[in-house]
C-alpha positions as CSV (number, residue, x, y, z in Angstrom):
1,M,115.7,80.0,123.1
2,N,116.6,76.6,122.7
3,L,117.7,75.2,125.9
4,I,120.3,72.4,124.4
5,K,121.8,75.4,122.2
6,L,122.0,77.5,125.4
7,L,123.6,74.4,127.4
8,D,126.0,74.0,124.5
9,T,127.3,77.6,124.5
10,M,128.0,77.2,128.3
11,C,130.2,74.2,128.0
12,P,132.9,74.6,130.5
13,D,136.6,75.7,129.3
14,T,138.3,73.1,131.2
15,N,140.3,70.4,130.5
16,S,139.0,68.4,133.4
17,A,137.4,65.1,132.1
18,E,135.0,64.9,135.1
19,D,133.4,68.5,134.5
20,K,133.0,67.8,130.9
21,D,131.3,64.4,131.7
22,R,129.2,66.2,134.4
23,F,128.4,68.8,131.9
24,Y,127.3,66.5,129.1
25,S,125.4,64.4,131.3
26,R,123.4,67.4,132.4
27,R,122.7,68.2,128.6
28,D,121.8,64.8,127.9
29,A,119.2,64.7,130.8
30,F,117.7,67.9,129.7
31,R,117.3,66.7,126.1
32,Q,115.6,63.6,127.4
33,F,113.5,65.5,129.6
34,G,112.5,67.5,126.4
35,D,111.8,64.5,124.5
36,F,109.7,63.1,127.4
37,G,107.6,66.3,127.6
38,K,106.8,66.1,124.1
39,K,105.6,62.3,124.4
40,I,103.6,63.1,127.2
41,A,101.6,66.0,125.5
42,L,101.2,63.9,122.3
43,A,99.9,61.0,124.6
44,A,97.4,63.5,126.5
45,V,95.7,64.6,123.2
46,P,93.9,61.5,122.7
47,L,93.1,60.7,126.5
48,S,91.5,64.1,126.5
49,V,89.5,63.4,123.2
50,L,88.4,60.1,125.0
51,S,87.5,61.4,128.3
52,S,84.9,63.9,126.7
53,I,83.2,61.1,124.8
54,P,80.9,60.1,127.7
55,H,79.7,63.7,127.8
56,I,79.1,64.0,124.3
57,A,77.0,60.5,124.4
58,K,74.9,62.2,126.9
59,A,74.1,65.1,124.9
60,D,70.6,64.8,123.5
61,T,70.7,64.0,119.9
62,A,68.8,66.9,118.5
63,S,70.9,69.4,120.5
64,L,73.9,67.5,119.2
65,I,72.7,67.6,115.5
66,G,72.1,71.4,115.9
67,V,75.5,72.0,117.2
68,L,76.9,70.1,114.5
69,N,75.1,71.8,111.9
70,F,76.1,75.1,113.2
71,A,79.8,73.9,112.9
72,L,79.0,72.4,109.2
73,T,77.7,76.1,108.4
74,L,81.2,77.6,109.5
75,E,83.0,74.8,107.8
76,H,81.0,75.4,104.5
77,L,81.9,79.2,104.9
78,E,85.4,78.8,105.2
79,Y,85.7,76.3,102.6
80,R,83.8,78.4,100.0
81,Y,86.0,81.4,101.1
82,Y,89.2,79.6,100.2
83,E,87.9,78.0,97.0
84,M,86.6,81.5,95.9
85,A,90.0,83.0,96.8
86,L,91.8,80.1,94.7
87,T,89.4,80.9,91.6
88,S,90.1,84.8,91.9
89,N,93.8,84.6,91.8
90,V,94.1,87.0,94.8
91,I,96.4,84.7,96.6
92,A,100.0,85.3,95.9
93,S,101.7,82.6,93.9
94,A,104.1,81.5,96.6
95,D,101.2,81.1,99.2
96,R,98.8,79.1,96.7
97,V,99.8,75.6,97.9
98,I,99.4,76.8,101.4
99,F,95.8,77.9,100.9
100,Q,95.0,75.0,98.6
101,K,95.5,72.5,101.7
102,I,93.7,74.8,104.1
103,R,90.9,74.8,101.4
104,D,91.1,70.9,101.1
105,H,91.0,70.6,104.9
106,E,87.9,72.7,105.2
107,L,86.4,70.3,102.6
108,A,87.5,67.3,104.8
109,H,85.9,68.8,107.7
110,V,82.3,69.6,105.7
111,K,82.5,65.8,104.5
112,F,83.2,64.6,108.1
113,L,80.5,66.5,109.9
114,Q,77.9,65.6,106.9
115,E,79.0,62.1,107.7
116,V,78.6,62.2,111.3
117,I,75.4,64.3,111.0
118,G,73.7,62.0,108.4
119,N,74.9,58.6,109.1
120,V,76.1,58.4,112.8
121,L,73.3,60.7,114.1
122,K,70.6,60.0,111.7
123,G,70.1,63.7,111.0
124,T,70.0,66.0,108.1
125,P,73.0,68.0,107.4
126,V,72.5,71.7,106.5
127,A,72.9,72.5,103.0
128,E,75.7,75.0,101.9
129,P,74.2,78.5,102.2
130,K,75.0,81.1,99.7
131,F,77.6,83.4,101.0
132,D,78.4,87.1,100.0
133,F,82.0,87.8,101.2
134,T,81.6,91.3,99.4
135,A,78.8,92.6,102.0
136,K,76.7,93.6,99.0
137,G,79.4,95.0,96.8
138,N,81.1,97.3,99.6
139,F,84.1,94.7,100.3
140,Q,86.3,93.2,98.1
141,P,88.4,90.5,99.6
142,F,89.1,88.7,96.3
143,S,90.9,91.5,94.9
144,D,93.1,92.7,97.6
145,Y,95.6,90.2,99.2
146,P,95.6,91.9,102.5
147,T,92.1,92.3,102.6
148,F,91.7,88.6,101.9
149,L,94.2,87.4,104.4
150,A,92.4,89.5,107.0
151,L,89.1,88.2,106.4
152,A,90.7,84.6,106.5
153,Q,92.0,85.6,109.8
154,A,88.8,86.7,111.1
155,F,86.8,83.4,109.9
156,E,89.4,81.4,111.7
157,D,89.0,83.3,114.8
158,T,85.4,83.3,114.4
159,G,85.3,79.4,113.8
160,V,87.5,79.0,117.0
161,R,85.1,80.9,119.1
162,A,82.3,79.3,117.9
163,Y,83.3,75.8,118.6
164,K,84.6,76.8,122.0
165,G,81.1,78.6,122.8
166,Q,79.0,75.4,121.5
167,A,81.2,72.9,123.8
168,A,78.9,73.5,126.7
169,N,75.9,72.2,124.4
170,V,77.6,68.6,124.0
171,K,78.4,68.3,127.6
172,E,76.0,66.8,130.1
173,S,73.9,69.3,131.9
């Protein structure tokens, strides 16, 4: 529940100007505290990213390229899955714009990783593998929307777990 709305509903039913001023100054304090908390949280994100750079820089380049190629393979998989779903028309028309954006983000991840591996680390980015999302014809994610959604969720969850699992490989030993 929104704290400000809760405080609004608890406004004292009094005619005392002093009580109303005290109530409204508390409400404003909570509102400012919430705004401050949001700013702190947003400021912490770049700080956490910047604090990890020295660890990443100390990982050996070959290991880092291996980890990033693993990530690139996952991004290829997710991009291709959404691309095939969009061309198969399995996605409900009301949801197409959302999945087009997700597909575009996955493609941006692919391009970013290819750039880092190839041009920054001077490695060779892995090529996109051939994916069989049908499990040799035993599974049809592009003809059943709930099945498509379930597999999309599984891919996203797997990607997050894989990234978390590989984090230690880019840190200093």
